C-alpha positions in Angstrom: 86.5 12.4 132.7 89.4 13.4 134.7 91.4 10.8 137.0 90.4 10.5 140.7 92.9 9.9 143.1 92.3 7.5 145.6 93.2 9.7 148.9 91.5 7.9 151.3 93.6 5.1 151.0 96.5 6.8 151.8 98.0 6.1 155.4 96.7 8.7 157.7 99.4 10.6 158.5 99.8 11.1 154.2 96.3 12.1 154.0 96.9 14.8 156.8 100.0 16.2 155.0 97.7 16.6 152.0 95.2 18.2 153.9 97.3 20.8 154.9 97.6 22.1 151.9 94.0 22.1 151.1 92.0 25.9 151.1 89.1 26.5 154.0 86.8 25.9 151.5 88.0 22.2 149.9 88.4 21.0 153.7 85.1 22.1 154.4 84.1 20.0 151.4 86.0 17.1 152.3 84.5 17.4 156.0 81.1 16.5 154.8 81.9 13.0 152.6 82.1 11.2 155.7 82.3 10.8 159.4 86.3 9.7 158.7 86.7 12.5 156.6 85.6 15.1 159.5 87.3 13.7 161.8 90.4 14.1 159.9 89.5 17.8 159.3 89.2 18.3 162.9 92.3 16.9 164.1 94.0 19.4 162.2 93.2 22.1 164.7 92.5 24.9 162.8 91.4 27.4 164.9 88.8 30.3 163.5 89.3 33.5 164.9 86.3 34.9 163.4 83.2 33.7 162.1 81.2 36.3 160.3 77.2 35.7 159.3 76.0 38.2 157.0 72.4 38.0 156.9 70.2 38.8 153.8 68.0 37.3 150.8 70.9 34.6 151.0 72.8 33.7 153.8 76.3 34.0 154.4 78.8 32.3 156.7 82.5 33.7 156.3 85.2 31.9 158.0 88.5 34.1 159.4 91.7 31.7 160.6 95.2 33.2 161.4 95.9 32.5 158.0 93.4 32.9 155.4 89.6 33.3 155.5 87.1 32.5 152.9 82.6 33.1 152.8 80.2 30.4 151.7 76.4 29.9 151.4 75.0 27.4 153.9 73.1 24.6 152.1 69.6 25.2 152.2 68.9 21.3 152.5 70.6 21.4 155.9 69.1 24.0 158.5 70.5 27.3 158.9 71.4 26.1 163.2 73.0 22.6 161.8 75.6 24.4 159.6 76.5 27.1 161.7 77.1 24.4 164.7 78.8 22.5 162.1 81.4 25.0 161.6 82.3 25.9 165.1 82.9 22.5 165.6 85.0 21.5 162.7 86.8 25.1 163.0 87.7 24.9 166.5 85.4 28.1 167.3 84.1 29.2 170.6 84.1 33.2 170.3 80.3 34.6 169.9 80.5 35.7 165.8 79.8 38.4 163.9 76.9 39.2 162.1 75.7 41.8 159.5 72.2 42.9 158.7 71.9 43.9 154.9 69.2 44.1 152.2 66.3 41.4 151.6 66.8 39.7 155.5 62.9 40.6 156.1 61.9 36.4 155.0 63.9 35.9 158.2 62.3 36.0 161.7 65.1 37.9 164.0 63.8 35.9 167.1 64.5 32.7 165.5 68.1 34.0 164.2 68.6 35.0 167.7 67.9 32.0 169.4 69.8 30.4 166.3 73.0 32.2 166.7 73.4 33.1 170.2 75.2 36.0 171.6 77.2 38.3 169.1 80.7 39.8 169.5 80.0 42.1 166.6 76.5 43.6 165.2 76.4 45.9 162.2 72.9 47.5 160.8 72.7 48.5 157.5 71.0 52.0 156.9 69.3 50.0 154.2 66.8 48.1 156.6 63.3 49.8 157.6 63.2 51.1 160.6 60.7 48.8 161.9 63.7 45.8 161.1 66.6 47.7 162.8 64.3 48.2 166.1 63.4 44.5 165.7 67.2 43.8 165.4 68.2 46.1 168.2 65.1 44.6 170.5 66.8 40.9 169.9 70.6 41.3 169.5 70.9 43.5 172.6 74.2 42.4 174.0 77.2 42.6 171.0 80.2 43.8 172.2 81.0 46.1 169.1 77.9 48.2 167.7 77.9 50.0 164.2 74.1 51.5 163.5 74.2 53.4 160.2 70.8 55.4 161.3 68.7 56.0 164.0 65.5 54.0 163.6 63.6 55.5 166.4 61.4 58.6 166.4 61.3 59.0 169.8 64.7 60.7 170.8 64.9 58.9 174.0 64.7 55.4 172.2 68.4 55.7 170.9 70.0 56.7 173.9 68.2 53.3 175.9 71.1 52.1 172.9 73.8 54.1 173.9 73.5 53.8 177.6 74.0 49.9 177.2 77.4 48.6 177.8 79.0 47.8 174.9 82.5 47.7 174.4 82.7 49.8 170.8 80.0 51.8 169.3 79.6 53.7 165.8 76.8 55.9 164.8 76.3 57.6 161.2 72.7 59.9 162.0 72.6 63.1 163.9 73.1 63.3 167.5 72.8 65.8 170.4 74.4 66.6 173.5 72.4 64.5 175.6 72.9 61.9 173.4 76.6 62.0 173.7 76.5 62.2 177.7 74.4 59.0 177.5 77.3 56.7 175.7 78.1 53.8 178.7 80.9 52.4 176.1 84.3 52.1 176.0 84.9 53.4 172.3 82.4 55.7 170.2 82.8 56.9 167.1 80.4 59.5 165.7 80.7 59.7 162.3 78.3 63.1 161.9 79.8 66.0 162.4 78.8 68.0 165.7 79.4 71.6 166.5 82.5 72.9 168.1 79.9 74.3 170.7 78.2 70.8 171.3 81.9 69.3 171.6 83.0 72.1 174.1 79.8 71.2 176.6 80.3 67.7 176.6 83.9 68.0 177.4 82.8 70.4 180.4 81.1 67.7 181.6 83.2 64.8 181.3 85.5 67.2 183.6 82.9 67.3 186.3 82.6 63.4 185.7 80.1 62.2 182.9 80.7 59.2 181.0 82.9 57.2 183.5 83.1 54.3 180.8 84.3 56.5 178.3 88.3 55.6 177.3 88.2 57.1 173.4 85.6 59.4 171.6 86.2 60.2 167.9 84.3 62.5 166.0 84.5 65.5 163.6 83.3 69.5 163.8 81.8 71.4 161.2 84.0 73.7 159.5 82.5 76.3 160.0 83.5 75.7 163.5 87.0 75.1 162.8 89.8 77.8 162.4 93.1 77.5 161.0 93.4 73.5 161.8 93.2 74.3 165.8 90.8 73.3 168.3 89.2 76.3 170.4 87.9 74.8 173.5 86.4 77.8 175.1 86.4 77.6 178.8 88.6 74.7 179.3 91.7 75.1 181.0 94.1 73.0 178.8 97.7 71.8 179.8 100.6 71.8 177.4 102.5 68.4 176.7 106.1 67.4 175.8 106.8 66.6 172.3 108.0 63.0 173.4 104.7 62.5 175.2 102.6 63.8 171.8 104.3 61.3 169.8 103.5 58.4 172.0 99.9 58.9 171.6 100.6 59.9 167.7 101.9 56.2 167.2 99.8 54.1 169.7 96.6 55.4 168.4 97.4 56.4 164.5 96.9 60.2 164.6 99.7 61.8 162.6 100.2 65.1 162.3 97.8 66.1 164.8 97.8 69.0 167.4 96.9 67.8 170.8 96.5 69.5 174.7 95.6 67.6 177.6 93.0 68.5 180.0 91.8 67.1 183.5 89.0 65.8 185.6 88.1 67.0 188.7 88.7 63.6 190.4 92.3 63.5 188.5 91.8 61.5 185.2 94.0 63.1 182.4 93.0 63.0 179.1 94.5 64.3 175.7 92.3 65.8 172.8 93.9 65.1 169.7 92.6 67.2 166.4 93.9 66.6 162.8 92.3 66.7 159.5 91.5 63.9 157.1 88.6 64.1 154.8 86.1 66.9 154.4 86.0 67.5 158.2 88.5 68.2 161.0 88.4 65.1 163.6 88.6 65.6 167.0 89.5 62.8 169.5 88.9 62.2 173.3 92.0 60.0 175.1 91.4 58.9 178.4 95.3 58.2 179.7 96.0 55.6 182.2 
């Protein structure tokens, strides 16, 4: 039998020094011992800048602080809502959590999960989910700041546009999309994973110039190789303006876009934007960046 250390018999300031060298997982386990240990851990003032909840066969809660992160599976003997509330209290977290739905989450009732978790910051809906379950998730978790949707679960094309028109800050979509889908986006930042044709992109830019998508700040997508010649974007029928090398360099640094070509366009209301193109992966990437 290993020897034990009578930690709780030490003066409180000494106990706190010991706690400060413990991992988050150790602190959480220690906090469950008694009310005293709970208050000691809470007194450390550890701030969880992010709480991640993964919904699958066995739920998992992850914590991320400014120094470290870890994940664990809550005890099945304690209601999930109590686990989540306890963690938020111990680690000073008031921000909405990030939630990911993966395989084997069918056993959970989505409505009850929403009532337990509340509003979320980040919602990830895996392509592994059935269409029915994906629709249920999107119905109840309908106000995330950031949405990552890896498949279109709707047969009716208008339904996915109802998702795009929601006021998300960021949306990432990994399925086919039409020009009408692009025009319905009401987010500040959008990334389409699938490739579009150059013609589709050109039509979108022309609509943007005339006033569409007023909330949009950044749109990223890839262009099919057959529509991309010699590494240059051909914006047919669109008036483009040259940019200074210094302005290009600043945009490349700010947005992490090395080795990209870019031109400037102007909206009818005077708003300017940059269209940057570079080659990463199989398809050329296009970025529409609205200037301020």
